[in-house]
C-alpha positions in Angstrom: -22.1 6.2 13.9 -21.6 2.7 13.8 -18.6 0.9 15.1 -15.9 -0.6 12.3 -14.6 -4.7 12.3 -11.1 -4.3 12.5 -11.0 -5.1 8.6 -13.4 -2.2 7.9 -10.9 0.4 10.2 -7.7 -1.3 8.7 -8.8 -0.7 5.0 -9.7 3.2 6.0 -6.5 3.6 7.2 -4.4 1.6 4.3 -6.4 4.0 1.9 -6.1 7.0 3.6 -2.6 5.6 3.5 -1.6 5.2 -0.1 -3.9 8.1 -1.7 -2.2 10.6 0.2 1.5 8.9 1.4 0.6 10.5 5.3 0.6 8.5 8.0 4.2 5.6 6.8 6.8 5.2 5.0 7.0 4.8 1.3 9.8 2.7 -0.1 9.9 2.2 -3.9 12.1 -0.7 -5.0 15.4 -0.4 -7.2 13.8 -1.2 -10.4 11.7 2.0 -10.4 15.4 3.3 -10.5 15.8 3.2 -14.5 12.7 5.2 -15.2 12.4 8.4 -15.7 11.3 10.6 -13.0 7.8 11.2 -15.6 7.1 7.9 -15.2 7.2 7.1 -11.5 5.3 9.9 -11.0 2.7 7.7 -13.5 3.6 5.3 -11.2 2.5 7.0 -7.8 -0.9 8.6 -9.2 -1.3 4.4 -10.7 -1.2 3.6 -7.0 -2.9 6.3 -5.3 -5.9 5.8 -7.5 -5.7 2.4 -7.6 -9.7 1.1 -6.9 -9.6 -2.8 -8.3 -10.1 -4.7 -5.6 -12.4 -7.6 -5.6 -12.5 -10.2 -3.3 -10.3 -12.3 -5.4 -7.5 -10.2 -5.2 -8.4 -8.7 -1.9 -9.6 -11.2 0.3 -9.4 -9.9 3.6 -11.1 -6.6 2.3 -7.9 -4.8 3.6 -6.8 -2.6 0.8 -3.3 -3.9 1.3 -2.4 -5.2 -1.9 -2.6 -4.0 -5.9 -1.4 -4.9 -8.8 -1.7 -2.0 -11.9 -0.1 -2.8 -16.1 1.2 1.2 -17.0 4.4 1.9 -19.0 4.3 -1.6 -20.8 5.1 -3.2 -17.2 3.6 -4.7 -14.2 3.9 -3.2 -11.4 2.3 -4.2 -7.5 2.6 -2.0 -4.0 1.4 -3.7 -0.3 1.5 -2.4 2.9 3.2 -3.7 5.7 2.6 -3.2 9.3 4.9 -3.0 11.8 5.2 -1.3 15.5 5.9 1.8 15.5 9.7 0.8 16.0 9.4 -0.8 12.7 11.1 -4.0 14.0 8.2 -6.1 14.4 5.0 -6.8 13.4 2.3 -4.5 14.5 0.4 -6.1 17.3 -3.9 -4.1 16.2 -3.0 -3.2 12.2 -6.4 -0.8 13.0 -4.4 1.3 16.0 -2.6 4.2 14.0 -1.2 4.6 17.7 0.7 0.9 17.6 1.2 1.0 13.8 3.5 1.6 11.9 2.4 1.6 8.1 4.8 0.7 5.6 3.6 1.1 1.9 6.6 -0.5 -1.2 5.7 0.1 -4.7 7.9 -2.9 -7.1 8.3 -4.6 -10.4 5.9 -7.5 -10.4 9.4 -9.7 -11.3 11.2 -8.3 -7.8 8.6 -9.7 -5.8 
């Protein structure tokens, strides 16, 4: 079986986390509070189903950022990598034993 590059390992971990919300923390910005529960669920479904990665919006091939338009608004989502104590950046985002992933969903104008 071929060995994955670090970027491919990070991409696989990010995709799994984004699709399931398992393996990290998920944060929603204050701007999402103004949306109804049904609208927030639609936004979450759009983030989980995001597939529009291109070399322009994903230059490192890590699937760690996306932009969606839904409900007449533009939203960004991003994944950051921290050490397990959430105090500093992760020394190796390809290693889930050393990395805590944090997915943040926000209105684009909150970025």
